[in-house]
N, C-alpha and C positions, 0 to 999 in steps of 0.2 A: 583279502587282510594281509597287511606283513606280518610275515612271522618272522622272530628272530633264533636263528642257529648259531649255536654256542659250538665251537670245534675245539678239546683239547685233548692232550695226551693221556688224561684219566678225569672220569666220570666224577661228578657230587657225589655218587653212591658209589661203594664196594660192594661189590659181592665176595660171597664165603659160602664154603659147602659144610654143613653141618648135618651131621650124621646121613647124609644122602639127599640131604635137602638144600637148595640155594635159596640164600636169605641177604638181605639188604640193608647198610648200614652208611649213615652219613660218612663223607669223606673229610678227615684233617685236612689242613691246607687254606694257605691265604686266596688262591681262586677259587677255589669252591665258594669259600665266603665273600670275596668280593666281588662274584658275580651273583649270590642268592636274590637280588634286590631286581636285576634283571631279567630272572629265567621264571618265566612264567610255563608251569607243563602244560597249559590249559591253551597257550599262543606260541609254542616254541618248542624245540629239541637241543638237547645237549650229547653229542657226538665224543663218546671218548672209549678207553678199554675200560672194562670192567675192574679187571685187578685179578682175573682167571686165568691159568692159558688154555683159550678153549678152541675148542670146534663152533661152529655157528651154531648146532641141535643143541649143543648141551645147554644151550641160554634160551630155549624155547619152554621150559615149564615157566620160566618167568617173565615171559612176554607182556601178559595183562600190568604186573608191576613194574615194569620198565617203562610202559604206558603210561600208567598212571603218574610217574616222575619225568618224564618226556623226556627220558634218555631211549638212545639209539646205540646199545653196546658195538664195536669195533673188533670184534675179534683177532687175537695175537696168537700168535705158538710161543711157546717158550723161546726157541732157538732166535727168533724175531725180538721180543723183548730185551736179550741177551746180547744181539748185536745194535738193534736200530736204538734200543734205548741205555741200555749201559756201555757198550764199545764204542758208537760212534755220539750218542747224544751226551752223556757226563763224561763219558774218556776223552773226548776230543772238544765236542762243540764246548763243554760247561770251561774247563780250565783256559780254553782259549780266550771265552769273551769275557772272563774273568783275568784276563792279560797273562795269565800266569803259565806260561809258555812251557816253563820246564817240567809242568806236569801232565804234556802231553804226552802218551804214548811213544815208541820207537815205531811202531805198524800202526795207525791208525785203524778205528773200526770200519768195516766193510760200508764203504755209500754206496750199494746194489743196495742193501738190505733197507736203510733208511731211506732212499726212493723208493721202494716198493712199500714198505709201510704206508708212506706219507699218499701213495696213490690210490691206496685201500681206504684209509681216511677221506680221499676226496671223491672219489667210487660212492662211498657212501652216502658223500653228503647230496653230489649229483643226483642219486635217486631219492633222495626227498624233498629236491628243489623245487621249489613256486617259484612261477615269478615275479613276485614282490619280495620273495624274501630276502631279508638281509644276513649275511655269514660272518660271523665272528671269529675268523684263528685265532689261537694263542699258542704264542712260546715258541723255544729254539727245538722244542721236538720237530715239531710240526712247520718246518719254514719253506718247504715247498708246495706246500697244501695250496696256498692262493692259486699259484701259477698251474700247476696240475688241473686244478678246480675250474678256471679262466677258462682250458683249455677245451673241457668239456660244454660251460655254460658264460659264451661272451658277455652275456649283458647279466651276468648277475652282480649283485654290489656286495664285495667282500672287502671287509674289512681283516686287518692284521695289527695283533699287538705283542713284542717283544717285552718279556718279564725280567730278562737279566741283564747287563750292559752289553752297547752295543762297540768294541774296542777300536783303538785307531787303525788308519788303515794299515799301518805297516805291520800293527802286529796279526790285523783278520787276514792279510795277505796270506798266511801261514799256514789257513785252513783247505783242508783238500777239500776239493768240490766248491769253493769260494765262488766261482762265477755263479753255476747254477744255484747257489742260496740265495744271494741277490737277486736273481732272477726269478727265484721262488718267492719271493718276500714282495718283489714287484709287482706281480700279480695282483697284487691286492690294488684296491681303489684309494684306501688310508691305511699308511703305517704308522705305528703310534711308538713311541719310545716314553720313559720314565722324566727324561731331562734332556735338554737342547743340546746337550754334551754329546750324548747320543747320539740322538738324529744327527748333527752334526760329521759325527766319526762315518755316518751309516752313507750320507751323502758324499763326502770324501770319496767312500769304497766306490760309489758306483761310480763319481767321476772319473777316480783313477781306474776302474777296475774292468768297467764295462764302455767306457770311454761317453759314456751321456752329461750332456750337460745339466746341472740343477741350477732353477732358477728359484731363490729362497726357499721355499719349503715344495714345491711343485717341479715332478719330473716327468718329461713327456717318452714313454714307455711303451711301443707296440700300437701306436695309435691311440693312446688313452693318456689322461694326465692322473699322472701318481701323486698324492697330495702327504706328504710329513709332519706329524702333527706331536705335542709335546706335552702328556698327558699323567700327571704322577699318580700314582695309584694311592688312594687311603687306607685308613684302618678300617672297620667296620665298629663305627662307636657305638652302637647299643652293646656291643659287649662287654664296654671295658667302662662308658661311661658314668652309667649307674651310682648313685650317689650313694645308695645303701652300703653298709661295713661288708666285707670280704671275710669271711671264717679258715682263713687258710691256717692249714695242720702241716705247712714244711717249717722245718727246725727256722726257728730265726736267733742271731747270738741276742744276748744281753740286752736289757734296755741303756747299759752305761754305754756299750760300742756300737763304733757308728757301720752301717752298712754299706758296701759296695756291692751289685747287684749286673751279673752277666746272664744273659738268657740268648739259647741260641742252639739252633741244627748244628751236629757232629760235623763239620765239615770244613775243608782245610782253607776254603774263603773266607771263614770267618773271625781269622783271626786272632783263635783263643789261644794258642803257645804265646804270642806277642804279648798278647796283654797280659798272663800272667807273670810274663817276664816284667813287664813294665809295673806290676804290683810288686813285685819283687823289688824292681830299686825302688821304689816308694818307701819299703821296708829298710831298706837299706840307707838311703838317705835321710829320711827323717825316723831316728830311733824313738823320739819321742810318740809315736805312732803306734808302735809293735804294744799287743795285747789291748789296744784302744779299738785299732777298725779291723773288720773281718770280709773278705772277698768271695762272696758264695756265687758260683759259677754252674748252671744248669746248662747241659749238654745234653739235647735229645738226642738219640743215635737215630742213623741215617744209612742208607745201604749197608746194611750190617754183613751183607755177604759180599763184597768188594774188599778183595785184601787190600790196597792203598788205605781203606777206611778202618781198618782191621786195624793197621799200624799205626796210622795217626791216633787212633784212640788209646794204642799203648804209651805214643809218646806225652799225649797230655797225663796220660795216670802217673807216669812218672818224672814228670815236673811239678804236678803236685806233691808229688810222695816228697822231693826232693826239699821243696820250698816249704813243708809243712816239717821236714827234719831239720832245716837248717834255724827257723824260725821259733815253731809253735813251742809251746810250751804246756804242762799236764793241764790246766786252765784255761789256755787260750788256743785255737786250731786257724790260724791265718786264713788258710784255704776251704771252705767246704765245695764241695764237687759232687752235684747230682748228678749221672749219666741213666736219666729213666726221664718219660714224658710227665709233666707235671698237668694236673685238671686246670681248666678256666678260672676257678675261683681260687687255686691256690698261686695262680701267674697271677690274676690282678690283686690280691693282698700281698703278694711279692713287691709289685710295681709302687703300690703305696705306702709299701713300708720301708723301702731302701731312702738313704739317705742321696747316694751316687748311681746312676745307669751307667754302664756303662757299653757301648758301643760300637767297636773298633774294625770288623771286617778290612781286610786285606780291599776288598771290592766287593760292591753288592748292586744290584739293580736297583732296589728303592731302601730295603730293611724296613720291614714294618714294625719290627719291636722297638723301636723309637717313638713311632707315633703310638703306638699301644700304650708306651706307659706315660707319655702325657698327657693321652685321652682318659688316664685311668687315673691320674692327680688331682681329685675333686677340689684335694685342699689347696690346690695352686702352688705345692712346694716340690722341693727337688731338686735336683741338678743333673743334666746330660751331660755327657761326656759323648763325641759322636765323630766318627769317622769321617774325614774328607774326603774319602774315595766312596762313601754311599749315596745311593741318589735324594737319600731323604735330607742331604745335607745341603741341598740347594733351599730347599724349605724350610729349614731350621737354623738359619744364622745367630739366634740367640744361644743355642748350646758353644761350648765349650769345644770348639773343632777341632782336630788332631791329626798328623800323619802317623797310621798305624805304625809304619816303619820304623819312626824314631821315639825310640824306650823312653828317651831321656823327659821328650814332650808329653809324652801321654802320664809320662810319674809327672810330672809339674803338672798337667790340666787335672789327674784327680785329687791331687793337692789343694790344687786351687779349686775346687770345688767344692771340699771338705768347709775349707775356710769361708765360702761365701755367706754373707749374709744374709740375713731371714728373705730382707725387704731387696736384695739383688735375686733370688730363688725367686721370687714369686712375680716380680715384673718379667724378668724371661719368661718365667713359666707360664704367665697370663699371658703371652703375647703369642707362643707356640701354639698352647690350647684352642686359641680361637682361631688360628688357619687349619688345625689338625679337625677341629669338631666341622668348619665349613667344609673343607675339600675331603669327605669321608668316600669311603669305599664304591658309595652309590652317587656320589658326585661325580667320581673317577669315570665311570662305565657309564651313564649317563650323557658324556661329556663326549668322550668317546662317539657312542651310538648316534650325539646330536651332530658330531661333526662330519661323520660318517653320512649322514642322511643329506648335508650339506654338499659332499662331493659329486651326488648326482647333478646339482647346476651347474658346476665347473670342469664335466665332461663335455666332448662334443655335442651337437646339438642330436637330438635321440635316434633320427633314421642314418645321420653320418655314423654315430657310434656302432649299431647294429649291425650297419654293411659297410664296414671300411672292405672286405674282401671286395664285397660285391660292388664297391666304387669303383676298386681298380680294375673288374674288369668291365665295368660300364664304361671307361677312361678306353681301355685295350679295344673295346667292340666298336668304338667310334672312331676314335685313330683307324683300324683295320677298315673300315667299310670307306672311309673317308679316302684313304689310299688307294683303295683298291678301285674305284671309279673316276680316279685320277688318270691322268692319261701319262705323265710320268711323276717318279717321286726323288726329292731329294731328303737326304737325311743328315742331321749336322749333329752329333754326337759326342760330348764330353767323353772324357774318360774314366779318371778315378772318383768315384763316389757316384757315378753313373754307370758305366761297363762292369770296373771291378770296385768291390768295398774298400774304403777305406785303409789304408794298413799303416803299422804301428811307425815304419820306416819306408821312405821313396823305392825303396829299391826292392820291396817285399810286394808289390803288387804287379809284377807280372801275367798279362793274361794267361789263363789256362788253353787247353786245346781245344776245349768247348766254346769259349769265345772265339777265338780264331778261326772256326769251322762255322762259325754262324757267322760273322763278318763277312767272309767270303762268299757262303749265301745269299746272302743278302745282296753283298755289291755284281755279283754276275747274273742279278734279277733283271730282265729288260727293261730297258727305262727307268734304270734305277741307277742313284749315284748317292754314296756313301762319303761323308766327312767326318773326321775325326780330331775336335780341337782341344788340346787340353796346354797345360800349366808345363807339363813334361818339357827338356829338351829334345832339339830335333834328335843328336845322336840316341838316344834312349827311345823314343820313336819311331827310329830307322831299325833298330835294333827290333823290338818286341812287334812292330807292325808293318816294317817296310815291305815285307813279300805279298801284302794284301794290294787288292784294284782298288785301293780307296784313297783320296785324298788326306793328307795331314798337315796339319798347323800347330805350330812347337810355339813353347811358350808363349803362350797367348795370342798367337799369330803373329810374331816376330820373324820365324821362319813358315816358308808353307812350301808343300811337294804335292802341287794341284792333280797330279795321278801318278801310278805306277809306271815307276820308268821313269819320271821327270826328272828335274834338278831341282834341290831345294834353291827358295828364291828368298829374299832377304826384305823387310818393309825398309822403306826410304826415311829412315830415323839416324839420331847419333850414330856415331858408329861402337862407342863405348858407353856405359854408365857414368852420368858426372859424378864425381866425387867417388868413383867406386872404391879405393885404398879406406877414405876415412868411414866409407857403412861399413866395408868389411872389419874395419876395427872395434865398430861400436857394435855390431853382429857379434864377433866373435869374445867381448867381454860378454854378453847377455849371456852366452854357451857357458863359459867358464860361472856365470851367476846360476845358471838354471842346469842342475844334473836332467839330462833327457834330452834334452834340446840338441837342436843338430843345423847346419848349414849345407845348404845343398847351390852350388855353383852352377850358372845357368852362362850363354853367352855373351848377353847383355844383360844380365840380373841376377840378384840372391834372393835364395827364400832361407826363411829361418824356421823351421817345423817345432812344433813341443807336443806334438801328441804324445808323445811318453814321460812327459812330465808333471810333477804335480799340477793339477790343474790351479790351486790358489797360487802357485808361486807363481807358474805361467803367465795366471792372469796380471798378476800386478808389475812383472817383467813385460808382456807386451803392451801393456800401458804404458811404460815408463821410454819402450822402445820407440811406437808410435810420435811422442810426441819429440822424442832426440832425432828422430830419422826427418820427422818434417819439418822440423826446423832446422835441422842441415840442410834441406831439398830443397830450402824457401826461392824461389826464382830460376830455379835449372830445370831442365826437361826429363822430368822424373816425376815417378809418383809412390807412393806408399800404396798397396792395397792389402787386406785382411780377406781371407779364406778361411776354408776346414781347419783349422789346428796348425796356421800355416801363416807369415808375415813375408809379402815382398814386395822388392822394389826394384820398380821397371822402368824402362822408357817411355816416359808419356805419349800420347798418341797410337798408343799399339794395343789393338784388343781383339776379341775373337770377333767385336762385329763388324770390324775395318777388315780382319784378315777373310773373310766370307763373303766380303762386297762383291769381289770380283765373280765368284760363283753364282751371285744372284743375278747378275747380270746378263747372261745368256742362259737363262734358264728358259723353257718353253712356257706358252703360255698352258695354263691349268696344272701347273707342277703341284702336286702335294706334298708342301713343306712339313717337315717334323724335326724339330728342337729339343733335344732332352738336356739337362743339366742339373746341378745340384748346388752352385754357390754364386757369390757374386760375379764372379767373373762371367758366368754364363747368364746373368741379368743383362751383361752388355749385348751379347748375341741377341739376347730374346725380343730388344727394344731397337735391335736392327731389322728384323724382319718384319715382312708386311703384314698386315694387321689379322686375316687370312689365315697366316702360320699356324699350325698345331706346337705351339709351346709346350713344353712338360717339365715341372722341376719335379725333382726327387727327395724324399724326404719331408719333412717337416719345416715349420719357419713361412715369413713372407715371402712371395714374389709377384712380379708382375707376368709368369706364364698364367697361360689358359687352363690349363689342367695341370695335373698332380699325380704320381703315382708314389707310392709306398716307401719304395725298397729298391735297390736294385736287379734282388731277385725277379721284382715285377717287371722292371725295364727289360729283363733278358726273356719273360714271356713275351711282351710286347713284338720283340725284334724277331722273337721264334715263328708270331702270327703273322709277320709283315713275309717273313720269309718262306710260308708257304702259298702267300697271293702276287699276284701278279697286278701291274698298272692294271687299269683297263677291265679286271676279270675279278669283282668281289669274290670271295669265299664266300661257299652255302653254308660254312658255321660258323658260329662265335668260337675265341679264345676259349677251351676247355673241351671244345669238342661238341657241343650241346647245340643244337638249335636256334637258328638266329630269330628271337620274337617279334623285333621290328625295332624303329627307332629311340636311340638313350633314350632315359627318360627325362622330363623338362627339367626335373627336380634338381639335375645334376649340379652340383658348384663348379662352375667352369672358372670362375676366377678368385684368387686368392684374397679374402677379407682386409 
């Protein structure tokens, strides 16, 4: 039976030591309440820190109680909490993901501790994981856990939800460890966000920083399909929508005064100082409201040991004192400031009593306070002033939406809310309440888990998903066996994306020593010919590979050097690219419009590279370029060809297939032909080969090749395997050094569907 394994920084219960005994009490917080509907202690587990700086043995006395509650405590030391949670999580990730980069420390918190703690969480889950379990990892403290768990359990179904905003890629790029954070999140099958904007930001970061294409809400990564989704978290309606009256003891202004209310955790992202300044502006511009309105700000202390938060609290204390000193009288205090927690009953009472709820964070993942307020208003009355930078704003267009940085507009919105007619207030509130009550915390959790269940159907077929590594090994074994029994071997190899990983710019893909040595060893094997066909210009290929005993074909076959020491010969085509100056002018204009792009000149061709450009900007420019160049070259002996992050204009009648044709004419009967490539230019080579040739495509995507390898690393493993065998003498061992168990499995997919 499938179990749900929840993973978060804190458990839903907190451990305390009292008189030498360990006691457990329910934890406060939106996550604990939001997930209680899906956490069944008898059918699932919840992994998290207990709240104590423990050694594992110290938790043993409460083992039975932990089990009864379905909890698995992950022990953390005081220094680990300080470095992983406070220094990196709250000191670096928290301000940056809220787009407040000026709050980042000059010396970011230690990444190594963040990684180590995330590994401990992953290990704890892996130790309890069963075959059919579903794992749901939560929030910014554990962004590496999905990938670390995936490394231990490749077939696990893993979901990840980020409860805070995901910033724009320009902001996210400032994060130390940014690529590893993205890779960590992509270890999940489903990555969830509160809003579509956060999801788009994540997709842009993946495209820009990892170079992975994003197709709508899907990303192919590590041989898997990762889905992205939008799941706005809801409030726990049962705690707020009870129509019974609340008996709050919290002080409230006299009945003839209007009440504006703010309820927040004491955090610099909540915008409390700017909110108070906006209220001050209201009193300044609307003097008739003095003595008739009161602002009650509840600020629940948090992170009280952090110096920055202590300074922040002193700043608010001073601001409240200044406003009250400037406008207050013996009979009226403009701002009432409560810097302590309030009970659930008191909070509901305040929600139902206030005239205007003011929720103006500078940035917030969701902000459940706005939803709690709406859920509490069983009278369907009251007005809401809401920051447009809170995730909740996407679901509450009926609120008075404001830019919290615009103090004048916030003050105006407060005034508009106070003047709103009862009919208008109720119309807005009824609409918001219907939405909030329907999309509550239970709906959020069940929607995410349902989507996670569906990801199983979108993954590759079960056998292929479980055995991606084994499929690579099976392909290598099949090719080595066929090449070993043949009398001769002919290897036709692409360069970029096949022998070397794709580089940000063309000049950064020079071969390393191990590749040069490997190619030489292969080419010096008896009855073996090696040809490298590339889009590179001949001077580059000559510089990089000219000393090897291999055939070289440059610019997709325009120039060929059939063997070491022979002269380069040119294909019988036009001497120059038609309308070359016009083509160059169009591409130069594209470079000026699209930062990060560059032009590569070849002898009779021009390539526009956009690997370093913003993906969306580059995609728009690519579409425009293809249209303009195709129209320009209509009727000319030239063609426009798209490759991996490159658009090339070249002479017609030249391709890798025609370039290799003379080589094919003279090969002996029974030669094993092995062709490997990774983009559209290699498809022309594949189509020119005999049906029994072993054509191999590298990476994801459709291809006419009969076989597939997942990466450049797998290609090199195959070439190393071939280098250890000779034609007519098959190896006694399979790749990896294990005994060959027999022929490749019949179920191996040879042709890409």
